[in-house]
C-alpha positions in Angstrom: 40.7 17.1 -95.7 43.9 16.2 -97.5 45.6 17.4 -100.6 46.2 15.1 -103.5 49.8 13.9 -103.7 52.1 15.7 -106.0 53.2 14.3 -109.3 56.7 13.7 -107.8 55.2 11.7 -104.9 53.1 9.6 -107.3 56.0 9.1 -109.7 58.1 7.7 -106.8 55.5 5.0 -105.9 55.7 1.4 -106.8 52.7 0.4 -108.9 52.2 -2.5 -106.4 51.6 0.0 -103.6 48.9 1.7 -105.7 47.4 -1.7 -106.5 47.1 -2.3 -102.7 44.9 0.8 -102.6 42.4 -0.9 -105.0 43.8 0.5 -108.3 44.1 -2.1 -111.1 47.6 -3.1 -112.1 47.2 -1.4 -115.5 45.9 1.8 -114.0 48.6 1.8 -111.4 51.4 1.6 -114.0 49.7 4.2 -116.2 49.3 6.6 -113.2 53.0 6.2 -112.3 54.1 6.8 -115.9 51.9 9.9 -116.3 53.2 11.3 -112.9 56.8 10.8 -114.1 56.1 12.8 -117.2 54.6 15.6 -115.2 57.2 15.5 -112.3 60.1 15.5 -114.8 58.7 18.6 -116.5 58.3 16.9 -119.9 54.5 17.6 -119.5 53.4 20.9 -118.0 49.7 20.8 -117.3 49.5 24.5 -116.5 51.3 26.2 -119.5 49.3 27.6 -122.3 50.2 24.7 -124.7 47.9 22.1 -123.4 47.8 20.2 -126.7 51.5 19.4 -126.5 51.1 17.9 -123.0 48.0 15.9 -124.1 50.0 14.4 -127.0 52.8 13.3 -124.7 50.4 11.9 -122.1 48.3 10.2 -124.9 51.4 8.3 -125.9 51.3 6.4 -122.6 49.5 3.1 -122.8 46.2 3.3 -120.9 45.6 7.0 -121.6 43.0 7.7 -124.2 40.8 10.4 -125.4 38.4 10.2 -122.5 41.2 10.6 -120.0 42.7 13.6 -121.8 39.3 15.3 -122.3 38.4 14.8 -118.7 41.8 16.3 -117.7 41.2 19.2 -120.0 37.6 19.9 -118.9 37.8 19.3 -115.1 41.5 19.7 -114.4 42.5 22.6 -116.8 39.2 24.4 -117.1 39.0 23.9 -120.8 35.3 24.3 -121.4 35.7 23.6 -125.1 36.6 20.0 -124.3 33.9 17.3 -124.0 34.7 13.7 -123.0 32.7 12.2 -125.9 33.4 8.7 -124.8 31.9 9.1 -121.4 29.1 6.7 -120.9 26.8 9.5 -119.7 27.1 11.3 -123.0 26.9 8.1 -125.1 23.6 7.3 -123.3 22.2 10.8 -123.4 22.8 11.4 -127.1 21.8 7.8 -127.9 18.4 8.3 -126.2 17.8 11.6 -127.9 18.6 10.1 -131.3 16.9 6.8 -130.6 13.5 8.3 -129.9 13.8 7.7 -126.1 15.0 4.1 -126.3 16.8 3.6 -123.0 19.2 1.1 -124.5 20.3 3.3 -127.4 24.0 4.4 -127.4 25.6 7.0 -129.6 29.1 6.8 -130.9 31.8 9.2 -129.8 31.6 10.9 -133.2 27.8 11.3 -132.8 28.3 12.9 -129.4 30.9 15.3 -130.8 28.6 16.2 -133.7 25.7 16.7 -131.3 27.6 19.2 -129.2 29.5 20.9 -132.0 27.0 23.8 -132.3 27.9 24.8 -128.8 31.6 25.4 -129.6 33.7 26.8 -128.0 31.6 25.8 -125.0 30.9 22.2 -125.8 32.2 21.0 -122.4 30.0 23.4 -120.5 27.0 22.6 -122.6 27.6 18.9 -122.0 27.8 19.3 -118.3 24.5 21.3 -118.3 22.9 18.7 -120.6 23.6 15.9 -118.3 22.6 17.8 -115.2 19.3 19.0 -116.7 18.5 16.3 -119.3 20.2 13.2 -118.0 18.3 10.2 -116.9 14.6 10.0 -117.6 14.4 13.7 -118.6 16.3 12.9 -121.8 13.5 10.7 -122.9 11.0 13.6 -122.3 13.1 16.0 -124.4 13.2 13.5 -127.3 9.4 13.0 -127.2 
């Protein structure tokens, strides 16, 4: 087992090296830029002001709401955050609202609205929903 590299180690890498490890050019540049923000201390992922760090990271090209919500949920333990743009949630809510249609897709806003009653535990509710109701089970729930 190995630890993930630190932000300082990633910040010092050439994007081309990361590309050689099968990361796309755009993602390699984005990763290095984000790592530089963290390594420099401009973004502190562990302080209590997560939103400030998210705004700073969100200003980096290639980092959007899904990335920030996944960071919050899985990296910072913010169970109130739900990655509404995740294809699993788009399909899950789409099937429920579409009467079981396996091709139906919800919008990010519809996903957020669907899980809003579970606040401040929307992220936790979403994880359980996909675990229990994902796949073909979602169509049974809608029926």
